[in-house]
C-alpha positions as CSV (number, residue, x, y, z in Angstrom):
1,M,27.1,38.6,-42.3
2,K,23.3,38.3,-42.4
3,K,23.2,35.2,-40.9
4,R,26.0,36.7,-38.3
5,L,24.0,39.7,-37.1
6,C,20.7,37.4,-36.8
7,L,23.0,35.3,-34.6
8,F,24.0,38.1,-32.9
9,F,20.3,39.5,-31.8
10,L,19.2,36.4,-31.5
11,P,20.0,36.3,-28.0
12,L,19.2,39.7,-27.1
13,A,15.6,39.0,-28.2
14,F,15.1,36.4,-25.5
15,L,16.6,38.4,-23.1
16,A,14.2,41.2,-23.7
17,C,11.2,38.7,-23.5
18,T,11.9,37.5,-20.0
19,P,9.1,38.3,-17.9
20,D,9.7,41.1,-14.9
21,E,9.4,39.3,-11.5
22,E,6.6,41.6,-10.4
23,E,4.1,40.4,-13.1
24,N,4.7,36.6,-11.9
25,K,4.0,37.3,-8.3
26,P,0.4,35.1,-7.4
27,A,-1.6,37.9,-5.9
28,D,-1.9,35.8,-2.9
29,L,1.9,35.4,-2.1
30,V,2.4,34.1,1.5
31,P,5.2,35.8,2.7
32,A,8.8,34.1,3.0
33,D,8.8,34.1,6.8
34,K,5.2,32.8,7.2
35,M,5.9,30.2,4.6
36,T,8.6,28.9,6.9
37,R,6.6,28.7,9.5
38,I,4.0,26.7,8.0
39,L,6.6,24.3,6.5
40,I,8.1,23.6,9.5
41,D,4.6,22.8,11.0
42,V,3.8,20.8,8.1
43,H,7.1,19.0,8.3
44,L,6.4,18.0,12.0
45,T,3.1,17.0,11.2
46,E,4.2,14.7,8.7
47,A,7.1,13.1,10.9
48,S,4.1,12.9,13.4
49,I,1.7,10.9,11.1
50,G,4.5,8.6,9.8
51,R,6.0,7.6,12.9
52,T,2.4,7.0,14.5
53,I,0.1,5.5,12.0
54,R,1.7,2.6,9.6
55,N,-1.0,2.0,7.3
56,F,-0.1,4.2,4.2
57,D,-4.1,4.7,3.1
58,T,-5.0,5.7,7.1
59,S,-1.9,7.8,7.2
60,R,-2.8,9.5,3.8
61,V,-6.2,10.8,5.0
62,A,-4.6,12.1,8.3
63,Y,-2.0,13.7,6.7
64,K,-4.6,15.7,4.4
65,Q,-6.5,16.6,7.5
66,A,-3.8,17.7,9.4
67,H,-2.2,19.8,6.4
68,K,-5.5,21.5,6.5
69,L,-5.4,22.1,10.1
70,V,-1.9,23.6,9.8
71,L,-2.8,26.0,6.9
72,K,-5.8,27.4,9.1
73,R,-3.8,27.8,12.1
74,H,-1.7,30.0,10.0
75,H,-5.3,31.6,8.2
76,V,-3.6,30.8,5.1
77,S,-5.8,29.5,2.3
78,D,-4.8,25.7,0.7
79,S,-4.7,28.2,-2.8
80,A,-2.5,31.0,-1.0
81,F,-0.2,27.7,0.0
82,K,-0.3,25.9,-3.4
83,H,0.7,29.3,-5.4
84,S,2.9,30.4,-3.2
85,Y,4.7,26.9,-2.9
86,D,4.8,26.9,-6.9
87,Y,6.0,30.4,-6.9
88,Y,9.0,29.6,-4.8
89,L,9.6,26.4,-7.1
90,L,10.4,28.9,-10.1
91,H,12.8,30.9,-7.5
92,P,15.1,28.0,-6.2
93,A,17.2,31.1,-4.5
94,L,14.1,31.8,-2.8
95,L,13.1,28.4,-1.8
96,D,16.6,27.8,-0.4
97,K,16.2,30.7,1.7
98,I,13.1,29.3,3.1
99,Y,14.8,25.9,3.4
100,D,17.7,26.7,5.1
101,N,15.7,28.3,7.6
102,V,13.1,25.4,8.2
103,L,16.3,23.1,8.9
104,D,17.9,25.6,11.3
105,S,14.7,25.6,13.0
106,L,14.0,21.7,13.4
107,S,17.6,21.0,13.8
108,L,17.5,23.7,17.1
109,R,14.3,21.8,18.3
110,E,16.1,18.0,17.7
111,A,18.9,19.7,19.7
112,K,16.6,21.1,22.4
113,L,14.9,17.6,22.6
114,T,18.3,15.7,22.5
115,E,19.6,17.6,25.3
116,K,16.4,17.1,27.5
117,A,16.5,13.0,26.8
118,V,20.1,12.8,27.6
119,P,21.0,14.1,31.2
120,D,24.6,16.1,31.8
121,S,26.6,13.6,33.2
122,T,28.8,15.7,35.1
123,A,25.7,17.5,37.1
124,A,24.8,16.1,40.7
125,P,22.5,13.2,40.9
126,T,18.7,14.4,41.0
127,E,15.8,12.7,42.3
128,T,15.1,11.0,39.2
129,T,18.6,9.8,39.0
130,V,19.5,6.0,40.2
131,S,22.4,5.1,42.0
132,P,24.1,1.9,40.9
133,T,24.0,1.0,44.8
134,E,20.1,1.5,45.2
135,I,19.4,-1.5,42.4
136,K,18.5,-4.6,44.2
137,V,19.2,-7.7,41.8
138,N,16.2,-10.7,42.8
139,P,19.0,-13.8,42.6
140,S,15.9,-15.8,41.3
141,D,15.2,-13.1,38.4
142,T,18.8,-13.4,36.7
143,T,18.9,-16.6,34.2
144,K,21.8,-19.1,34.2
145,V,24.1,-19.6,31.7
146,K,25.3,-23.2,30.9
């Protein structure tokens, strides 16, 4: 009988010992909306450096400097960012919401850039559109296939 009572009260004891959410929050916690904007800039910076700098060591140094600039632009200290990121890692539901917003924003930016890069085929030709009749081929520029 004592074993059954012990097995019954043991889970209750563990549940009673869970820390309060307010106690775990760091004093310098970056709000979720600001964290979203910071992460957007961090990921854009990382992608830009990854596309332009091929040397791993150089890109790592450049990324560290760019990361400091991103945090400075958002008026957030490195320690506040780290504490906040660690807090959000411990609360996956909050981090999922933040990254959903980050992905939505990055996807929207990509769609806008893609829209600008690919002209609409139904639109009337503009000065920048070249019609096939304007293309002049010099016969000496072509290669003969045997």
